[in-house]
N, C-alpha and C positions, 0 to 999 in steps of 0.2 A: 475586400475580395480581390486578390491579385491574380488569381489562376482560375481556370475552368473547374478544377477539382474542388475549390472552395464553394462553388455553386452547390455541390452535393452535400451540404451539411445543414443543421438547424432545421429539421423537418417537423412540421406541425402534426399534431395527433390526427388531424383529418386525413392527410395524405398517408400517414402511417397505416390507418385502419384500411384505406383503399388498397394500399400495396399488400397488406396481408390477405385481402380477399381475392387476389389474383393469383391462381396457381398455374405455374408453367412447368414444363418438363425441365429436367436438369440440363442447363445449357452449359457449354464449354466456357471455362473462365480464361478470358484473354490476359495476357501479360500486358500491364498497364505501364506506361512510362511513369517516372518518379513523380511528375507534377500532379498525376491523378491519383488521389488517395480517398476513395469513397468511403463512407462510414460502414460500420458492421450491418449484418442483416437486420432487416426491420422487424418489429413485433408482428406476429401473425394473428391479426384480428380480423373480424368479418365486418362486411358493410351491407346495408339493406338498400337495394336500389328503389328509388321512388318512382320508377317508370310506371309502375302499376297504379299509381295515383292519378294518372292522366284521366281526365273526364272525357267520356266518349257519348256523343250525342246519337239520336236515332237516324240521323240523315244517311249514315253509312252503315250497312250491315256488318257484323263481325264474324266472318268466316273462319273455320278452323285452319290452323296452319297446314300448308301443303306437304311439309317435310316431316316424316316420322322420325322417331329416335333412332331407328335401325339404319336409316340412310346416312346418319352422320358417321357411322363406323368406318375406319380406315381399311382399305382392302390389303394393305401390306404394312410391314413394319417400317418406321421412318429410316431414312439413310443417315449413317453416322458420318457427317461431313468432316468432323474432326479426324476421324480415322483415315479418310481419303486424303485429307490435307497432309497428314503424317507420311503416308505412302508416297505422295507426289513430292515431298521435300527430300526424299532419299536418293542416293545415286543409283540404286537398283529399282527405281520406280517402275521401269517397264516390265521387269520380271514379276514384281509383286502384283501390279494390276492384272497381269495375265493369269497369275495363279488365283487371285480373288474371284474373278469372273468365270474362270473355268471351273471353280469349285462350286459354281452356281449358288453362292450365298445370297446373291441378289441378281434379279433379272433385269438385263440390259435392255432399255427401251429409249425412245427419244425424250420422254419426260424425266426418266432418271438421269440420263446424260446432261440435260439441260439443268436439272437441279445441281448436280455435281459442278458444273461449269460456274453457275451462278454463285455458288458458296465458297469459292476459293479466295483466300486472303492475298496470296502471293501471285505476282504477274506471270511467272513461269509455269505455275501449277496448271492453269487452263491449256496452255500450249502443250505441256507434256501429256496431259489426258487426251487431247485431240490427236496428238501424233500416235499414241498408243491405239485410239479408237479407229484411226484410218487404216491401221494394219489389221486390227482385230475384226473389224466389220466395216469394210470399204462403203458399202451401200448405206449403212446408217450414218456414216460420217457426212454423207451428202445431204442429209436431211436439213431442210431450211431452218427450222427452229433451232436446231443445234448450231448451225453456222451463225445465226443471228445471236444466240447466247454467247458463242465464242468471241465474236467481235465486241459485244457489250462488255465481256470480261476483260478483254485487252484494253478497251476504253477506260474502264472503272480503275483497274490496277496498273495501267500503263504509264509510259510507253514501254512496250515489249520490243526491244531492238533485236535485230538479227546480227549478233556478234559472231565472229568466227568460232569462238568457243561453244556457243549455242548450237550452231550448225553442225559442229563436230559431235556434239553430244547426241543430237538426233541421229546422225549417221551411225554412231556407236550402238545405238538401240536397234539398228538394223532397218530403219526407216529413212524417210526423206521429207523435206519441206515440199509438199504438193501444192497445187494451183489453189485449192479450196482454203487452205491454211494461209497462204500468201495473201489472197483476197481479203481474208478476215483481218490479217494484220494491217494491210494497206487502208482498209476502212477505219480501223482504230487511229491509225496515224493521221488520216485526214480529219477525223473528228478532234484529234488533239492539236491540230494546227501544224503538223509536221510536213508541210507541203515539200520542202526541198528534199527531206529524207525519202519521202515517197518516190520521187523521181530518181534519186540516187540508187535505191535499191532496184527499181525497175530497170535501170540501165545495166544492171549486173545479174539479172535473173538466169543468164545462160550458165553462170557458175553453179546454180542450184539444179541444173538439168531441166529447167523450165524454159519455154520458148514463148515469145509474144503471141497472144491469141486475142480474139475479139473480147472474150470475157475478162481477161487480164487488163487490157486497155480500158474497158468499162470501169473496172474496179479503180484504176488509177485516176482516171478522169473524174469519177465520183468523189474519190478522196481529195482531190485538188480542189474541186468545187466546195466540199464540205470545209475545206480550210481557207475559203475565200481567196483562192489563187486562180481566178479566171484565165489569166494570161498563159499560165503553165497548162491548164486544162486544154485551151485551145491549141497550144503547141503539140500536145499528145494527140489531139484529135486529128491534126494535120499529118502527124508521123504514121498514123495507122496505115496509110496507103503504101508507105515505104516498106512496112514489115508484112505487106500482103494480108492485112487484117481488115475485113469488111466491116464498115460501120452499119450497126443495126438499129432497130428502133429504141432499144435500150440506151445506145450510145447518144442518140439525139435527145431522148427525154432527160438524160442526165445533164447534158449541156444546156438544154432548154431551161431546166430547173435552176441551173446556176445563174443564167442572165435574168431569169424572172425574180430570183431572190434579190437581185440588185435593182429590179424595177425597170430594166432595159427591155421593154416589151417589143420595140420595133425589131431588135436583134433576134428575139425569140421567134417572132413571126417569120424572119427570114430563114431561120433554121428549119421552121416547120415546112415552108416551101421547098427547101432543099431536100428534106426527108421525103416529101411527097414525090419529088422528081425522081427519087431512087426507088419508088414503088412501095414505100411504107406510109400507110395511112395513118393519121393521128389516132390514138386510142383514148380511152377515157382518162388514163393518166396524163397524157399530153394536154388534154383540154383542162383537166383539173389544176395542172401546173400553170397553164396560161391564166386561168381565173386568178390564182394566187398573184401572179405577176402583174395583171392589171391593177389589182388592189395595192400591191406594193408600189406601183407607180402612180398611186392615187387617181386612177381612172375608174370611175364608178359604174358608168353606163354599159361599157363594153362586156363585162362579164355576163350580164343578162342576155345580151345579143349573142354571146357565144353558146349559151344554153340552147337558144333556138337553132343554131347552126348545128349542134350536136344532134339534136332530134331530127333535123333535115337529113343528116347523114346516117341516121340510124345507129348512133352511138348513144347507149343508155347511160346517163349519169349515175354514179354510184354514191353511196352515202357520204365518201369523202369529198365528192364534187359539191354536193349541197352543203356540207359542213364549211367547206372553204368559201362558198358564196356568202353564207350567213355570217360567218366570223369575219370575212373580209369586209363586208359592209360596216359591221360594228367597229372594225379596227380603223376604218378609213374616215368615218364622220362621227359626229356626236351621237350618243345613244338615242336621243329623241329623234334625230334626222334618220338614223338607221331603221328605227321602228316605222316611221313614215314611209320610207322606200320600200321595206319589206312588206308592210301592211297592204299597199297598193298592189305589189307583185302577187302576193298570196291571194288576194281577193279576186284577181282576174284569172289565175292559173287554175287548171283543173287537174285533179288526181295527183296531187303532190304527195310524196311519200311521208311517212311518219317522222323521218329523221329531220325533215324541214322544221315541223312544229316543235319537236324536242329542242332542236338547236336554238330556235328563236326564243322559245320559252326560257331555256337556260340563259341565253345572253340577257334577256329582259330581267329576269330574276338576279343575275349576277350584277347588273347595273341598278339594282333597287328601284325598278320602275313598275310598281305593282298595278298602277292604273293602265299602263300600256299593256301589261300582261293580261289584264281583264279584257281590254279591248281586242287583243289578239285572240283570246278565247272565243270571243263573240263571232269572229269570222267563222271559226270551226263549228260553232253550235248555234249561231244566230241569236245570241242573247245580249244581256246588259254590259256596261262599261266599268262598273266599280269593283272593288275587291270582294265585296260580299257576294256579288253576282258571279264573280270568277269562281268562288268556292262552289256555288251551285253548279256552275258548268263542270268543274272538276269532279264533282260528286255525280253528275249525270253521266260523265265518261265512265266512271267506275260501275254505276248501276247498270250501264248498257253493255258492260263486259270489255270495254276498251282496256288493253293491257298497257298500264302505264309504268315505265321502268323506274328504278330507284332513283337514278340521277335526276330525272324530271320531277319526281316527288319531292325530293329534298331541296331542289331549287325553289320549288313552290312553297315548301314549309320554311325555308330560310327567309323568303320574302315576307311571309306572314310575321315571322318573329321580329324581323327588322321594322315592320310596320306596327309594332306593339300590339299584335293580335295573338297573344301567347296562347290563349285558350283554343283558338282555331288550329294553331300550329300544332298543339298537343294532340288534338283530335286526329289529325291526318298522320302524325308521327305513330300514334297508337294503332292507326289502321295499317301503316307500313309493317309494324312488328307482328301484328295478328295475320297479316297476309302471308307471312313467312318470306318477306323479301330480304330479311337480314339472315344470310345463310353461311357467311364466312367472315374472317377478320377483316377482309377488305370492305364489305358492306358496312360493318360496324365503324370502321375508319371513316367511311363517308358520312356517317351520321355524326361522329365526333367533330369532323371538319365543319359540318353545317352549323353546329352550335358554337364552334370557335368563330366562324365568320359572322355569326349573329351576336358575338360577344357575350355569350351565355356560358361561361367556363364551368360553373358549378354543375350544370346540366351535362356538359361534356364529360365531367368526372363520373357522373351517375352512369353514362353509358359504358364507361370503362369498367365500372363495377358490374354492370349487367353482363357484359361480354363473359366475365369469369363465371358467373352463376350459370350461364348457359353453355359453359364448356369451351369457350374460344379464348385462345392465349393472345394477348396483345403482341405485336411485333414492333419493329424499330420505327415504322411509319406512324403507329398509333402514338408513340411517345413523342416523336418529332412533331406531329400535329398539335398535340397538347402544349408542348414547350413553345412552339411558334404562336399559339393562341395567347399564352400568357405574356409572351415577349411583346406582342403587338399591343397588348393592354398595359405594357410597361411595369408588369408585376414580377420583378426579378426573384422575389422570395418564393412564389409559387413555381416559377421556372426551375429553380434550384431544386425544389422538392421532386418535381417530375424527373429532373436529370439524375437524382439518386435512385429513383425507381428503375430508370433505364439501366444504370450499372448493376443494380442488384438482381436484375433479370437476365444478366449475362450478355448484354448488348454493348457494342461498341459505338461511341458517338460518330457520326459521319459529317460530311460537309454541311448538310442542312442543319444538323444540331448546332455546330459551331456558328454557322451563319446567323441563326436566330438569336444566340446569345450575344454575338458581337454587335448585332443591330440594336438590341435593347440597350446595351451598355453605351453605344454611340448616341442613341436618342436621349439618354439620361446624362449626356456629356461626361461619361466615365471613360475617356479615350485611352488613358494608360491601361486600364484593366482590358479594353477591348483589344489592344495590341498584345497583351499577355496571353489572351486566348488565341489570338492569330498565330503567335510564335508556337504555342502548345500544339496547334494542328500538325506542325512539322514533326513533333515527337510521336504523334499518332499515325505519322505516315499518311495523312490526309491532305490532298492538293486543294488549296482554296480555289473557288471559281470566280467568275467575274462578278457575281452578286457580292461576295465577300470583300473583293477589292473595291468595288463601287462604294460600298457602305462606308468603309474606312476612308477613302478619298473624299467622299462627300462630307464627312464629319470633319476632317482636317481642313477643308475648304471653308466650312461654317466657322471653324475656330481661327481661320486667318492664317494657318500654317501651310501656305502654298508650297514652300520649299519641301516639306516632308511629303506632301501629296504628290509632288512631281517625282520624288524618289520612289514612291510606292508604284507610280505609273511605270517607271523604268523596270522595277523589280517584277511587275506584272508581265512585261515583255520578255524579260530574262527567263521567267518561269513558263513561257509560252503560253500564257493565258491571253486570249484575244480581247483587247479593250473593246468596249461597245460605245454607242452614241451617249449613253448615260455617263460613262467614264469621263469622256471629253467635255460633255456639258458641264459638269460640276467644276472642272478646272477652267474652262473658258469663261464661265459666268463669274468666277472669282477674279480672274485677270481683268475682265471688263469692268467689274465694280471698282477695281483699283486703277482704273483708266490706264492699264497696260495693254493697249489694243494690239501692239506688235507681237507680244508674247502670245496673246490669244490667237492672232492670225497664224503664228507658227504652228500651234497646236491643231488649228483648223486644217492646215496642209497635211499633218500627220494623219489626221482623221480621214481625209479624202484618200490619201495614199493607201489606207486599209480598206478602201471601198465602202466607207461608212457615209451615209448620206445625212447632212445636217438637217435637224427637224425644227419645229417652231421655236423650242427653248433655245436652240443654237442661234437662230437668226434674231430672236428678240434680245438676247444678251448683247450681240454687236450693234444692233439697231439703237438700243437704249444708251450704250456706251459712246456711240458716235454722236448722238444728240447732245448728251452731256458735255462732249468735247467741242460742240459748236459746228460739227462737220455734217450739216443738215443735208446737203446735196448727196453726199455718200450714203447717208442713212436711208434717204428716199430711194436712191437707185438700189441699194440692197434690199430693201423691202419690196420694191417692184419686181426684182428678179426672182423672188421666192418661188412664185407659181411656175415661172419658166423652168425652174431647177427642180420641179417635182414636189415642192413643198407648199401646199395650199395654205394661206394664212388662216389662223383660226381666231376664236374670240380672244384668247389670251395674247396673242401676238398683236392683234389690232388694238386691243385695249391698252397694251403696254406702249405701243408707239403713239396712240392718241394722248395718253397720259404724258409722255416725254414732250410731245409738241405743245401741250397746254403749259407744262412747267416752264417752258422756255419762251412763252409768250407768243407762239405761233398759232393763234386761235383759229384763223381762217383756215389754215391747212388741216388742222385737227378736225374742224367742222366738215371739210370736204370728204376727208377720209371716213369719218363717222357715217356720213350720208351714203357714201359709195358702198359700204359693206352692210350698212342696215337695210339697203334696198335688196341686197342679196339674201336677206333673211337671217343674218347673223344677229345673235343675241348679245348686244353691246351695252355697256354702262352708259347712262345718260351723261352728257357733258354738263357740269354745274351751270345753273342759270346765269350767275354773274360772268361767267366766260362766254356763254352763248350771246349775252347782250353786247358784249364787246365786238363780236363778229358783226352783228347788225349795225 
């Protein structure tokens, strides 16, 4: 299996039957590169879903579905996106679009415009459509959902660069590049890491007939923040006064967000004071950003105090504020510590909104903590602490008319399946179905994802068959979820079969499809085939992301091919893909294992130059290497500096350092370190008795 296309062959009858059961509208056939040659159409057989076999007990009633058959009918015919793509690829695109909409064959609305922007394969097509829309309906062109879809389209298919030829093409159509279009382009450039290009274009906007404004400055500063170029963002922030542009609350919130992402909370607080001095009070977005910043800086207590300050200033936290708090706690400490902290907070707080409970339940279920989930339900309903009683609490919520959303239900179902309580999980899933919570392809995808996470792939396929019987067509996300599930289980054959179904339903593989396949090939040590897939992405005009690169770099490091891994890192930078801490950790760990500490330190400097903060894995690699080299003083100094540099040692780093000290005969130091962190409540491995006796 040398190419991705070879995955789409040798299909088992089971998947053939399932493919035949799924009826989809006729999709446009994409021109495939020569490397991808999927097989002919599958036999059209049917499949019986076993979902009806779920046993259902009397503890929950079975109400009739809320959605009638009539509700599922579409109010208008679907948009022919292939037709619009053909129009937008022609030189007379402007005239053709005007004729199409003036003929009123389709009613132009925000939803229609968003759909057209979202379904274009070429980067210039969204720009041309928006240029026409700005002229045809200027008010509609300023719709926030349309501008967001435009920026996302530029990001997905970009970069879309403002060449002289493109600007002339826009002028020839009788239009111009307006401020809204330029802001959307700048946003996409920022997300793609093109910080320098953002500033170069901004310096020349006068040639476009656009002059600096607060809104345009905000877009540039936001783009620079998104591309991790804080220095340039501060420079533009300072230049606003020169251009007589007034900094507003948005300006400050954007910059505060940038420094909070870097975990530099002191600077964020300075900016807040400066903002207040200009008469702009912090709003809910400012406080939410600060909460994220505290957690990025590993400061756990301050976000809770910040919530109290919000209430004192009559700033009401929104759903995003509470989600940031809950997710931040789980991101900053171990799941058990997070539960203890949030348990105490929820227990003493009054009238917390539902989003708090949903978020905590989701995080608990996502970390496979059924007992803690049960204990958390006890706070809400004053009941027991084991999983069976959690089920009773869940049922009591339903019986008392509490609306439980699909996401919360499925995290609970997933926890039951992972705890080997399949019968209970089936019961609640059956309730979800009969409650009418599965209303579209997105909700079915969530159920499929639930089964994939629980490693119940056959059941995930049953849901795929059930979708078709109920009139819902799978989309690319459906197939990507199933392919990812099989890849995580290292089942390449089943992933191959789902890939063929993806082709036969008229879908193109995307970066997530390729990344899943590359990951499983790397796990199986089939590196050559993984690189074949990587090269094939180029033929599909799909840009690899950081996850794709990280998978390959990590695998090369495991194989000991550090030279090729470094070449891949350089290619990553050439392709303007921002390396992250995981990229550098794989390389640093490899160099440290080979006792090439100087090379590892050079990588660390590159990492710091990109404003990436070393984590526990980075420090542990250096500390272990220094110990093995006999440089114990340096190792101890480095370990002691972790907390001062914003990286709190965890059980992994402590255990690794203790093991290194024990292996080199420094038993007393190992014992002192063990006692120090054990007293802080850290769950550490016990030092073997034979070594402890030597200390005594």
